[in-house]
ROTOR-719538 format. One line per 5 residues: their letters; for each residue x, y, z of N, C-alpha, C. Coordinates in steps of 0.02 Angstrom, whole numbers, padded with zeros to 5 digits. Layout:
N
a> X/Y/Z/X/Y/Z/X/Y/Z | ...
This chain:
326
xxxxx> 03799/06353/05900/03838/06323/05846/03807/06335/05778 | 03740/06336/05774/03707/06346/05711/03726/06414/05681 | 03725/06467/05723/03743/06533/05697/03816/06535/05676 | 03860/06499/05712/03930/06498/05694/03941/06468/05626 | 03905/06413/05611/03911/06381/05546/03885/06427/05491
xxxxx> 03828/06460/05504/03799/06504/05455/03845/06562/05439 | 03881/06586/05489/03925/06643/05480/03991/06624/05447 | 04008/06560/05448/04072/06537/05422/04071/06535/05346 | 04119/06568/05315/04125/06566/05243/04195/06539/05226 | 04200/06478/05201/04265/06449/05186/04300/06486/05129
xxxxx> 04365/06480/05129/04405/06516/05080/04390/06495/05009 | 04369/06431/05000/04356/06408/04931/04298/06446/04899 | 04254/06476/04939/04201/06517/04911/04230/06579/04878 | 04279/06610/04911/04311/06669/04882/04350/06649/04819 | 04381/06591/04821/04417/06567/04761/04368/06556/04703
xxxxx> 04310/06532/04719/04259/06522/04667/04237/06589/04639 | 04223/06637/04683/04198/06702/04660/04249/06740/04619 | 04313/06727/04631/04366/06760/04593/04381/06725/04527 | 04353/06665/04518/04367/06625/04458/04427/06579/04466 | 04462/06585/04522/04522/06544/04533/04506/06470/04540
xxxxx> 04450/06454/04572/04433/06384/04583/04422/06348/04517 | 04386/06378/04471/04374/06346/04407/04438/06344/04365 | 04482/06395/04373/04546/06393/04337/04588/06334/04360 | 04589/06323/04426/04627/06266/04452/04598/06200/04429 | 04532/06196/04428/04499/06135/04406/04519/06119/04334
xxxxx> 04518/06169/04291/04537/06160/04221/04610/06138/04215 | 04653/06169/04255/04724/06152/04254/04735/06080/04278 | 04700/06061/04331/04707/05994/04358/04681/05941/04310 | 04625/05954/04278/04597/05907/04230/04644/05898/04170 | 04675/05952/04148/04722/05948/04093/04781/05903/04110
xxxxx> 04800/05902/04175/04857/05861/04196/04842/05787/04190 | 04778/05767/04185/04761/05697/04178/04781/05668/04110 | 04795/05712/04062/04815/05688/03996/04881/05652/03998 | 04924/05672/04045/04988/05638/04056/04998/05636/04131 | 04964/05590/04163/04950/05595/04235/05013/05592/04279
xxxxx> 05019/05645/04319/05069/05648/04372/05035/05673/04436 | 04973/05650/04446/04933/05674/04502/04962/05651/04568 | 04994/05593/04570/05024/05568/04631/05097/05550/04618 | 05135/05529/04669/05207/05518/04660/05226/05461/04612 | 05179/05420/04589/05196/05369/04541/05213/05398/04472
xxxxx> 05185/05457/04456/05199/05489/04392/05190/05440/04333 | 05133/05408/04330/05121/05356/04280/05120/05383/04208 | 05098/05446/04199/05096/05479/04134/05050/05445/04083 | 04999/05409/04108/04949/05382/04062/04896/05436/04050 | 04858/05428/03996/04807/05477/03979/04740/05457/04011
xxxxx> 04728/05482/04070/04667/05466/04106/04607/05500/04076 | 04617/05554/04037/04560/05585/04003/04529/05537/03953 | 04569/05490/03928/04544/05438/03883/04531/05373/03920 | 04525/05379/03986/04508/05323/04030/04563/05270/04034 | 04625/05289/04018/04681/05244/04030/04695/05240/04105
xxxxx> 04714/05181/04128/04723/05169/04199/04789/05133/04212 | 04817/05148/04271/04878/05113/04289/04876/05097/04364 | 04921/05126/04404/04927/05104/04474/04863/05115/04513 | 04834/05175/04507/04774/05190/04547/04711/05161/04518 | 04715/05133/04458/04659/05100/04425/04597/05144/04419
xxxxx> 04609/05209/04414/04555/05257/04407/04567/05297/04343 | 04515/05303/04302/04522/05338/04239/04497/05409/04243 | 04453/05427/04197/04430/05496/04192/04390/05519/04253 | 04349/05474/04281/04305/05494/04336/04322/05455/04399 | 04311/05487/04455/04322/05455/04520/04269/05401/04532
xxxxx> 04287/05353/04575/04239/05305/04599/04229/05317/04673 | 04167/05313/04695/04149/05322/04766/04119/05257/04792 | 04143/05234/04848/04115/05173/04878/04053/05190/04920 | 04058/05243/04960/04002/05261/05003/04013/05331/05031 | 03959/05360/05057/03965/05425/05091/03912/05427/05146
xxxxx> 03929/05458/05203/03883/05457/05260/03911/05501/05316 | 03869/05521/05364/03894/05555/05424/03932/05504/05466 | 03995/05518/05478/04040/05469/05510/04053/05490/05582 | 04039/05445/05630/04047/05460/05700/04106/05424/05732 | 04150/05396/05690/04208/05361/05716/04273/05399/05709
xxxxx> 04271/05460/05683/04331/05499/05675/04351/05532/05741 | 04405/05570/05740/04426/05607/05799/04369/05651/05824 | 04367/05662/05890/04312/05701/05919/04305/05769/05887 | 04361/05800/05870/04360/05868/05843/04335/05870/05771 | 04328/05811/05739/04301/05808/05672/04229/05784/05671
xxxxx> 04213/05734/05714/04146/05705/05711/04095/05748/05749 | 04118/05785/05801/04072/05825/05840/04013/05786/05864 | 03953/05813/05856/03893/05778/05878/03846/05762/05819 | 03864/05786/05759/03823/05770/05700/03862/05732/05647 | 03924/05716/05661/03963/05675/05616/04005/05714/05566
xxxxx> 04057/05680/05542/04100/05707/05489/04072/05681/05423 | 04061/05725/05375/04030/05706/05312/04079/05671/05266 | 04083/05606/05273/04137/05566/05243/04118/05540/05174 | 04164/05549/05127/04157/05520/05060/04216/05474/05049 | 04203/05408/05044/04256/05358/05033/04266/05347/04958
xxxxx> 04324/05369/04933/04341/05356/04863/04368/05285/04857 | 04350/05252/04803/04373/05183/04791/04442/05184/04759 | 04476/05127/04763/04545/05118/04740/04592/05162/04782 | 04657/05152/04769/04709/05187/04808/04773/05185/04768 | 04819/05231/04783/04883/05230/04747/04937/05194/04786
xxxxx> 04920/05163/04842/04966/05119/04879/04937/05048/04879 | 04979/05001/04899/04958/04930/04903/04976/04902/04971 | 04956/04936/05023/04973/04914/05091/04947/04843/05103 | 04992/04799/05122/04973/04728/05129/04927/04718/05189 | 04927/04766/05235/04887/04760/05296/04824/04804/05294
xxxxx> 04808/04831/05236/04754/04881/05231/04690/04854/05263 | 04663/04893/05309/04602/04873/05343/04539/04890/05304 | 04549/04923/05247/04494/04938/05201/04509/04908/05132 | 04542/04851/05131/04566/04824/05068/04509/04808/05019 | 04448/04797/05044/04392/04782/04999/04379/04839/04950
xxxxx> 04392/04901/04972/04380/04957/04927/04444/04988/04900 | 04500/04975/04932/04563/05005/04909/04599/04961/04858 | 04586/04895/04860/04623/04850/04816/04578/04803/04776 | 04514/04809/04786/04465/04772/04745/04418/04822/04713 | 04388/04803/04657/04342/04849/04625/04280/04858/04669
xxxxx> 04264/04920/04683/04208/04934/04728/04176/05000/04707 | 04117/05011/04732/04084/05075/04722/04061/05087/04651 | 04054/05150/04634/04025/05169/04569/04059/05233/04546 | 04062/05240/04480/04092/05299/04450/04045/05358/04457 | 04073/05418/04472/04031/05477/04483/04052/05534/04437
xxxxx> 04003/05567/04410/04013/05629/04373/04023/05686/04423 | 04052/05742/04402/04065/05796/04449/04003/05821/04485 | 03947/05826/04449/03885/05849/04480/03862/05800/04534 | 03871/05736/04522/03853/05686/04573/03896/05692/04636 | 03960/05703/04626/04005/05711/04683/03986/05774/04722
xxxxx> 03970/05827/04687/03948/05889/04721/03884/05877/04759 | 03838/05839/04731/03774/05825/04765/03786/05786/04830 | 03835/05741/04830/03851/05705/04891/03873/05753/04946 | 03916/05800/04928/03938/05850/04977/03879/05890/05004 | 03834/05910/04961/03777/05950/04982/03729/05909/05025
xxxxx> 03720/05845/05009/03677/05802/05050/03706/05794/05121 | 03772/05787/05125/03804/05780/05190/03796/05845/05230 | 03801/05901/05196/03789/05965/05230/03717/05969/05254 | 03670/05948/05213/03600/05949/05233/03586/05904/05293 | 03626/05851/05300/03618/05806/05357/03645/05836/05422
xxxxx> 03679/05893/05417/03705/05926/05476/03777/05912/05491 | 03812/05877/05446/03883/05861/05459/03924/05924/05469 | 03978/05917/05507/04019/05974/05525/04071/05991/05472 | 04085/05944/05427/04137/05955/05376/04126/05904/05320 | 04164/05914/05266/04166/05865/05211/04233/05831/05215
xxxxx> 04232/05765/05226/04292/05725/05240/04306/05681/05179 | 04357/05701/05140/04375/05666/05078/04426/05612/05094 | 04406/05548/05091/04449/05493/05111/04481/05460/05050 | 04546/05453/05051/04587/05427/04996/04579/05471/04933 | 04596/05535/04939/04588/05581/04883/04649/05588/04839
xxxxx> 04704/05554/04856/04769/05566/04824/04766/05562/04748 | 04728/05515/04722/04727/05501/04650/04669/05535/04613 | 04627/05572/04650/04568/05602/04618/04563/05677/04633 | 04618/05709/04646/04617/05782/04658/04585/05820/04600 | 04602/05805/04537/04569/05842/04482/04493/05834/04482
xxxxx> 04470/05774/04497/04398/05761/04497/04364/05798/04555 | 04398/05803/04612/04371/05841/04668/04366/05915/04650 | 04419/05941/04620/04418/06012/04600/04364/06025/04548 | 04353/05977/04504/04302/05984/04453/04232/05988/04484 | 04222/05952/04539/04156/05949/04571/04143/06010/04615
xxxxx> 04194/06040/04642/04185/06093/04693/04145/06153/04668 | 04157/06179/04607/04115/06235/04586/04041/06219/04586 | 04022/06159/04566/03952/06138/04569/03927/06141/04642 | 03969/06117/04688/03949/06115/04759/03943/06186/04787 | 03989/06230/04769/03985/06299/04793/03923/06333/04767
xxxxx> 03908/06324/04703/03847/06353/04675/03785/06325/04709 | 03790/06263/04734/03734/06233/04769/03729/06253/04842 | 03778/06291/04866/03775/06317/04935/03822/06285/04984 | 03872/06246/04961/03918/06214/05008/03958/06267/05046 | 03959/06260/05113/03995/06307/05155/04032/06272/05213
xxxxx> 04044/06208/05207/04077/06171/05261/04152/06170/05252 | 04190/06165/05307/04262/06154/05301/04276/06088/05265 | 04331/06085/05230/04350/06025/05193/04409/05991/05227 | 04402/05926/05238/04455/05884/05268/04485/05841/05213 | 04551/05841/05209/04587/05801/05159/04620/05744/05195
xxxxx> 04588/05685/05192/04604/05626/05233/04645/05577/05191 | 04711/05576/05201/04756/05545/05153/04809/05501/05184 | 04837/05456/05143/04894/05415/05164/04958/05455/05167 | 04957/05516/05139/05015/05560/05131/05057/05542/05070 | 05034/05495/05029/05069/05480/04967/05040/05526/04913
xxxxx> 05053/05591/04922/05026/05643/04879/05082/05678/04842 | 05067/05704/04784/05115/05745/04747/05110/05817/04772 | 05165/05853/04769/05164/05923/04789/05121/05964/04741 | 05120/05945/04678/05078/05982/04629/05005/05978/04649 | 04982/05918/04667/04912/05911/04686/04896/05950/04750
xxxxx> 04941/05947/04798/04929/05983/04861/04927/06058/04850 | 04969/06083/04806/04968/06155/04792/04905/06176/04756 | 04877/06131/04717/04812/06146/04686/04756/06150/04738 | 04767/06117/04795/04716/06118/04847/04727/06174/04898 | 04779/06214/04889/04794/06267/04937/04736/06317/04939
xxxxx> 04715/06335/04999/04659/06381/05007/04592/06348/05001 | 04591/06284/04983/04529/06246/04977/04521/06199/05036 | 04575/06164/05052/04575/06119/05110/04583/06159/05174 | 04540/06146/05222/04545/06178/05288/04585/06136/05337 | 04574/06070/05334/04606/06024/05382/04640/05968/05343
xxxxx> 04705/05963/05349/04742/05908/05319/04747/05852/05371 | 04730/05792/05350/04728/05734/05395/04769/05677/05364 | 04836/05684/05364/04878/05631/05335/04895/05577/05386 | 04903/05517/05360/04933/05463/05398/05008/05464/05383 | 05049/05445/05430/05120/05435/05416/05135/05364/05440
xxxxx> 05145/05319/05391/05147/05247/05405/05216/05222/05421 | 05263/05231/05375/05331/05205/05384/05383/05257/05366 | 05438/05256/05401/05493/05303/05392/05546/05277/05344 | 05561/05212/05348/05616/05184/05310/05592/05154/05244 | 05634/05163/05192/05616/05142/05125/05605/05066/05120
xxxxx> 05647/05028/05155/05641/04955/05149/05574/04931/05177 | 05553/04960/05233/05488/04942/05262/05431/04963/05216 | 05437/05023/05188/05384/05048/05143/05380/05005/05081 | 05436/04985/05054/05435/04942/04995/05403/04875/05010 | 05418/04847/05068/05394/04781/05084/05319/04781/05102
xxxxx> 05299/04831/05143/05230/04831/05168/05181/04875/05129 | 05207/04927/05097/05164/04973/05060/05172/04966/04984 | 05224/04930/04964/05240/04919/04894/05264/04982/04857 | 05292/05029/04896/05324/05087/04865/05380/05114/04909 | 05443/05108/04887/05498/05138/04924/05496/05214/04923
xxxxx> 05455/05242/04878/05449/05315/04873/05409/05345/04931 | 05373/05303/04967/05325/05329/05016/05357/05375/05069 | 05410/05355/05104/05434/05398/05159/05453/05468/05137 | 05490/05474/05082/05510/05540/05059/05449/05580/05036 | 05403/05547/05001/05343/05582/04979/05301/05606/05038
xxxxx> 05295/05565/05089/05255/05584/05148/05288/05642/05185 | 05353/05641/05192/05387/05697/05226/05375/05762/05188 | 05385/05760/05122/05375/05820/05083/05302/05843/05085 | 05255/05796/05081/05185/05813/05081/05164/05845/05147 | 05185/05817/05203/05165/05843/05268/05195/05912/05279
xxxxx> 05256/05923/05256/05285/05991/05260/05244/06041/05221 | 05221/06021/05161/05180/06066/05120/05113/06078/05152 | 05083/06026/05180/05019/06035/05214/05025/06084/05272 | 05079/06077/05311/05088/06122/05367/05100/06193/05343 | 05137/06201/05289/05148/06268/05262/05082/06302/05246
xxxxx> 05035/06263/05221/04971/06291/05201/04926/06308/05259 | 04922/06265/05309/04869/06273/05360/04895/06280/05432 | 04959/06264/05445/04986/06273/05512/04960/06223/05563 | 04970/06240/05626/04947/06197/05681/04871/06196/05685 | 04844/06141/05710/04772/06133/05713/04741/06182/05763
xxxxx> 04688/06216/05740/04651/06262/05782/04578/06240/05786 | 04543/06266/05835/04474/06243/05850/04427/06302/05857 | 04363/06289/05846/04313/06342/05859/04291/06338/05931 | 04242/06380/05948/04220/06385/06018/04186/06321/06043 | 04169/06275/05997/04137/06213/06017/04185/06153/06017
xxxxx> 04249/06167/06006/04298/06113/06006/04304/06076/05940 | 04272/06101/05887/04278/06070/05821/04340/06097/05786 | 04375/06053/05751/04433/06075/05712/04410/06123/05658 | 04445/06179/05653/04427/06229/05603/04479/06234/05547 | 04543/06229/05565/04596/06235/05515/04660/06207/05545
xxxxx> 04700/06174/05503/04765/06151/05525/04780/06079/05507 | 04834/06055/05535/04861/05988/05521/04849/05941/05579 | 04822/05882/05564/04812/05828/05613/04843/05765/05583 | 04895/05739/05614/04932/05681/05586/04911/05618/05623 | 04897/05566/05585/04882/05500/05614/04943/05455/05607
xxxxx> 04954/05413/05657/05007/05362/05652/04980/05298/05682 | 04976/05246/05641/04952/05181/05664/05011/05142/05693 | 05007/05126/05757/05060/05087/05789/05059/05016/05760 | 05117/04994/05735/05123/04928/05703/05160/04880/05748 | 05145/04815/05743/05183/04765/05782/05257/04769/05766
xxxxx> 05298/04777/05817/05370/04781/05807/05393/04842/05770 | 05351/04894/05767/05366/04952/05725/05386/05015/05762 | 05409/05009/05823/05423/05068/05863/05483/05108/05838 | 05529/05076/05801/05583/05114/05771/05556/05163/05719 | 05504/05142/05682/05472/05187/05635/05437/05244/05672
xxxxx> 05402/05226/05726/05368/05277/05766/05417/05329/05792 | 05474/05307/05816/05524/05353/05844/05546/05405/05792 | 05561/05383/05732/05584/05429/05680/05528/05477/05659 | 05468/05450/05653/05411/05492/05632/05395/05545/05684 | 05395/05527/05748/05381/05576/05800/05435/05629/05804
xxxxx> 05497/05608/05796/05552/05657/05795/05543/05706/05738 | 05526/05681/05679/05514/05723/05621/05458/05773/05634 | 05402/05750/05660/05346/05794/05673/05364/05849/05723 | 05400/05831/05775/05416/05879/05828/05469/05929/05806 | 05518/05907/05766/05575/05951/05750/05572/05982/05681
xxxxx> 05540/05948/05633/05539/05975/05565/05470/06002/05545 | 05419/05986/05583/05353/06015/05571/05339/06066/05627 | 05318/06042/05685/05304/06087/05741/05295/06046/05805 | 05321/06069/05862/05308/06033/05924/05234/06036/05944 | 05196/06080/05912/05124/06086/05925/05083/06043/05877
xxxxx> 05116/06001/05837/05079/05958/05792/05029/05915/05831 | 04967/05914/05807/04915/05874/05839/04918/05804/05809 | 04927/05753/05852/04941/05685/05829/04890/05636/05858 | 04866/05592/05815/04825/05536/05838/04867/05473/05832 | 04891/05447/05888/04928/05384/05890/04877/05329/05898
xxxxx> 04868/05289/05846/04811/05242/05843/04831/05172/05864 | 04788/05141/05902/04801/05074/05929/04756/05021/05898 | 04729/05035/05838/04677/04992/05810/04703/04940/05760 | 04769/04931/05755/04794/04883/05706/04770/04812/05721 | 04752/04777/05668/04738/04705/05672/04758/04675/05605
xxxxx> 04776/04611/05602/04796/04580/05538/04738/04580/05489 | 04751/04608/05430/04699/04612/05378/04733/04607/05311 | 04694/04611/05257/04722/04609/05190/04761/04545/05177 | 04823/04553/05154/04865/04496/05137/04903/04467/05197 | 04901/04501/05253/04942/04481/05310/04925/04411/05335
xxxxx> 04861/04395/05338/04840/04330/05364/04848/04275/05312 | 04861/04294/05250/04864/04245/05196/04935/04225/05176 | 04983/04267/05189/05051/04255/05165/05101/04253/05222 | 05140/04200/05224/05187/04187/05278/05240/04242/05284 | 05257/04273/05228/05311/04323/05230/05294/04385/05271
xxxxx> 05229/04391/05289/05209/04449/05330/05195/04428/05402 | 05223/04372/05423/05207/04345/05489/05226/04392/05546 | 05276/04436/05534/05297/04481/05588/05241/04528/05609 | 05195/04543/05565/05141/04588/05583/05074/04552/05586 | 05076/04485/05589/05015/04446/05594/04994/04437/05667
xxxxx> 04986/04493/05700/04963/04494/05770/04939/04564/05786 | 04901/04570/05840/04881/04636/05864/04940/04669/05898 | 04938/04735/05902/04988/04770/05943/04970/04760/06016 | 05021/04763/06058/05010/04755/06130/04999/04823/06163 | 04970/04821/06222/04960/04884/06259/05027/04915/06276
xxxxx> 05078/04873/06286/05145/04900/06301/05173/04937/06241 | 05162/04911/06181/05187/04945/06121/05153/05012/06112 | 05088/05014/06123/05052/05077/06116/05074/05128/06169 | 05082/05105/06230/05105/05150/06283/05175/05177/06267 | 05218/05134/06239/05285/05155/06221/05283/05206/06164
xxxxx> 05236/05198/06118/05229/05246/06064/05213/05315/06091 | 05169/05319/06140/05153/05383/06171/05214/05411/06208 | 05250/05368/06242/05310/05391/06277/05361/05420/06229 | 05370/05385/06172/05417/05409/06121/05395/05477/06095 | 05331/05485/06083/05306/05549/06057/05318/05606/06107
xxxxx> 05304/05593/06170/05316/05644/06221/05390/05660/06228 | 05431/05609/06225/05503/05618/06230/05528/05660/06171 | 05497/05653/06113/05517/05692/06054/05498/05766/06061 | 05451/05781/06106/05430/05849/06117/05358/05864/06098 | 05320/05812/06080/05250/05821/06062/05205/05815/06123
xxxxx> 05150/05851/06123/05106/05850/06182/05032/05855/06165 | 05015/05863/06101/04945/05870/06082/04923/05805/06049 | 04883/05765/06085/04863/05699/06061/04788/05691/06059 | 04765/05648/06014/04695/05629/06010/04692/05553/06012 | 04647/05527/06052/04639/05454/06056/04573/05437/06023
xxxxx> 04576/05399/05969/04516/05381/05930/04507/05306/05933 | 04449/05284/05954/04434/05213/05955/04408/05191/05887 | 04426/05131/05864/04404/05110/05797/04329/05097/05794 | 04301/05113/05736/04230/05099/05721/04229/05062/05655 | 04188/05011/05650/04185/04971/05589/04115/04972/05560
xxxxx> 04110/04987/05496/04046/04990/05461/04050/04951/05396 | 03993/04929/05371/03991/04894/05308/04000/04943/05249 | 04042/04924/05201/04049/04963/05140/03996/04941/05091 | 03991/04978/05035/03941/04961/04984/03957/04894/04951 | 04021/04873/04955/04041/04810/04925/04032/04751/04972
xxxxx> 04008/04765/05033/03993/04711/05080/04048/04698/05131 | 04107/04730/05122/04161/04720/05170/04154/04768/05229 | 04202/04764/05274/04202/04808/05332/04249/04866/05320 | 04226/04927/05336/04268/04985/05333/04295/05000/05402 | 04361/05011/05406/04391/05031/05469/04397/05107/05470
x> 04372/05138/05522/04371/05211/05524/04422/05237/05573
């Protein structure tokens, strides 16, 4: 495996050597002046540190970074996935299991060189990839950091670990840079998304984003050691009473993306965030049942999907003192 990693040269290195990577970084940073980085299209001037929905200004905030052993087997391998948790989020999921860092102020602001150094430290630790968690609102800042990381010797595959509430413009700026797209697909119907995620735009944005991700990287492929090398891996968290959403999402993946889509149907839901505090969310104030999870798998197979990953939840302390759900 060591020789395989040494021989691997990611595409973003060629983009750097051609000057394209820095051109994209400049273009992305300029877009912060009238921000449309994500589907909210807030149009505030983040270059002057103005903030709106994502509550992030000129520079990204990072809560923590570490070799992560709770991801899918094909990502964590035996030395871990090099995970960088960005603080804040462009959604307001009432059940967020990482609400301490997604909806409360957490972490610390990082300059591009600092973000690049994190990537290089994770590579030095032996991680198999760089796993960017909640990157939707900080794509320009990631692009700004990458040239520093490449000059420092970064050669790992990049994982884009997202809610799928991404803009097509941001995703196209990441084309040829991201090796593995790891989107979640939460809800299919606008009314559910509005109520639980606080954005009716989510379903349409997620469908468009996942189609674009697949166009860029295709079905998930693996190296000789079983590690993900390139492609799309979709996560879907089974929700209490949410099998109608599951049915539509699995049908979409099988018929509008690919029947070979690699899917992680997750059984780790538990009441968190605002769910335990507000009566109006009582429908999801319980764990999912084994019957619901089994039915979700049956629905996926019936839709024509057959490539699944089962990931058990792992919980770690964040820098803000809360628990991170992996």
